TORLO-848534 format. One line per 2 residues: number of its first residue (from 1); their letters; for each residue y, x, z of C-alpha. Coordinates in steps of 0.001 Angstrom, whole numbers, plus 500000, padded with zeros to 6 digits. Each point is the difference from the previous one (the first is absolute). Layout:
BEGIN
NUM) A) Y,X,Z  ...
END
This chain:
BEGIN
1) XX) 611196,613247,907504  501913,497655,502283
3) XX) 501900,502954,501436  501015,501161,496498
5) XX) 501295,496536,499276  502118,499982,503160
7) XX) 501460,503406,499132  500755,498864,496440
9) XX) 501765,496889,501326  502119,502080,502377
11) XX) 501012,502363,497209  500867,497074,497744
13) XX) 502075,498429,502775  501927,503250,500595
15) XX) 500659,500590,496296  501153,496450,499482
17) XX) 502326,500253,502988  501462,503277,498741
19) XX) 500674,498508,496584  501578,496805,501244
21) XX) 502197,501633,502615  501140,503278,498492
23) XX) 498972,500682,496438  500986,496563,498786
25) XX) 503524,500453,501396  500286,503375,498302
27) XX) 498926,498681,496589  503432,498558,499158
29) XX) 502016,503168,500667  497334,502072,498265
31) XX) 500081,497853,496859  503794,500130,500055
33) XX) 500027,503787,500178  497409,500735,497308
35) XX) 499970,499424,496266  496607,499344,498454
37) XX) 499309,500756,496341  496869,499913,497904
39) XX) 499390,500201,496255  496368,498915,500240
41) XX) 499794,496330,498978  496801,499470,501965
43) XX) 502038,500435,503197  502658,497477,498949
45) XX) 498702,497225,502318  500238,502345,502986
47) XX) 503495,501094,498985  501025,496337,499666
49) XX) 498669,499362,503504  501940,502970,501401
51) XX) 503176,498756,498280  499499,496541,501497
53) XX) 499522,501470,503467  503152,502053,499512
55) XX) 501966,496922,498964  499010,498254,503228
57) XX) 500323,503091,502214  503495,499144,501226
59) XX) 499118,496456,501036  499380,499104,503645
61) XX) 496439,500516,501201  499800,496287,500791
63) XX) 499863,499263,496256  496281,499718,499342
65) XX) 499911,498459,496522  501406,500923,496613
67) XX) 502399,497775,498077  498265,497212,498111
69) XX) 500890,501384,496561  498796,503514,500832
71) XX) 496924,501272,498171  497882,501927,502508
73) XX) 497751,502510,498220  496423,499597,501220
75) XX) 497835,500937,497003  499596,503749,499853
77) XX) 501446,500466,503497  497634,498224,502376
79) XX) 496323,500778,499316  497622,497084,499585
81) X) 497777,499371,502997
END
């Protein structure tokens, strides 16, 4: 059991490192290159979130917060714990 926990922690550490160092940098160019469309209204919160990410994709990576007036879609995007 303790060994499984150590392995799980190592995997989590590697995945987190991969996201923060490579995939996160590639998100901006990817969002700039693709156009997302969806007619299903139940996916509207997710589409709003993707649009918001796209709007901030060209900003420097040092910007870690959204503008004060920005409405960040959480309901329907982030599952409740």
